[in-house]
C-alpha positions in Angstrom: -7.3 -15.8 -12.0 -9.8 -13.4 -9.9 -9.2 -10.2 -8.6 -10.3 -9.6 -5.1 -11.4 -6.3 -3.4 -11.5 -5.4 0.1 -13.0 -2.0 1.4 -10.6 -0.4 4.2 -10.2 3.0 5.6 -7.2 5.2 6.1 -5.5 5.5 9.5 -3.1 7.7 10.9 0.7 6.8 10.8 0.8 6.4 14.5 -1.7 3.7 14.3 0.9 1.6 12.0 3.7 1.7 14.5 4.5 -1.9 15.4 8.2 -1.4 16.8 9.8 -3.3 13.9 10.5 -3.1 10.1 6.7 -3.0 9.2 6.4 0.7 10.8 5.0 3.3 8.3 7.3 6.0 7.2 6.6 9.5 5.9 6.5 7.8 2.3 3.6 5.5 3.3 0.0 5.3 3.6 -1.5 3.3 6.6 -4.7 1.5 6.1 -7.0 -0.6 8.3 -6.8 -4.4 7.6 -10.2 -5.5 6.3 -13.0 -7.9 8.1 -11.6 -7.6 11.8 -7.8 -8.6 10.5 -9.1 -11.7 8.9 -8.5 -10.4 5.4 -5.6 -8.4 3.5 -2.3 -8.3 1.8 -0.2 -11.6 2.5 3.4 -12.8 1.6 3.7 -12.6 -2.1 1.2 -9.7 -2.7 4.1 -6.9 -3.0 3.3 -4.8 -5.9 -0.5 -5.1 -5.4 -2.3 -1.6 -5.8 -4.2 0.3 -3.2 -6.9 2.0 -4.8 -9.4 5.0 -4.3 -12.3 5.8 -6.3 -12.3 9.4 -7.0 -15.3 11.0 -9.1 -16.4 7.5 -10.0 -13.0 6.4 -11.5 -10.3 4.2 -9.7 -6.9 5.6 -9.1 -3.8 3.9 -7.6 -2.7 5.6 -4.8 -0.3 3.2 -3.2 1.6 -0.1 -3.7 1.9 -2.9 -1.3 5.4 -3.2 -0.3 5.6 -5.3 3.1 4.3 -8.3 4.2 4.9 -10.8 7.3 7.1 -13.5 6.6 5.5 -16.7 5.2 1.9 -15.6 6.2 -0.4 -12.4 6.4 0.0 -9.9 8.9 -2.5 -9.7 11.7 -1.7 -5.8 11.6 -2.8 -2.8 9.8 -1.4 -2.6 6.6 1.2 -0.2 5.2 1.5 0.7 1.4 4.1 2.9 -0.3 2.5 6.2 -1.2 2.3 7.1 -5.1 2.0 10.8 -4.4 4.7 11.0 -2.2 7.3 9.4 -4.7 5.5 10.9 -7.8 8.3 13.3 -8.6 10.9 10.6 -8.5 8.6 8.3 -10.4 8.1 10.8 -13.2 11.6 11.9 -13.5 12.9 8.1 -13.5 10.4 7.2 -16.4 11.4 10.6 -18.4 15.2 9.6 -17.8 14.6 6.3 -19.2 12.7 7.2 -22.4 15.5 9.7 -23.1 18.3 7.0 -23.2 
């Protein structure tokens, strides 16, 4: 299996407001769909990482959590923010390890 990379840019939440269940919420990151809308996450890609290169190292900053039905959306993309949920993630992992 080949891992693919697309370069994107961050967008304001207002740019990811579609009037449906795909709208960005405060716990989301919005990114521009790549290559003029021709490439990006599709149905079945949920859980795929959104990465950011920081000081030469890749960091997971988001997780794909939405897709459009049985195909790809032609809109900008919404990912769940790791930073927004970090406290919940770490407390859940800690609680699981303690049990």
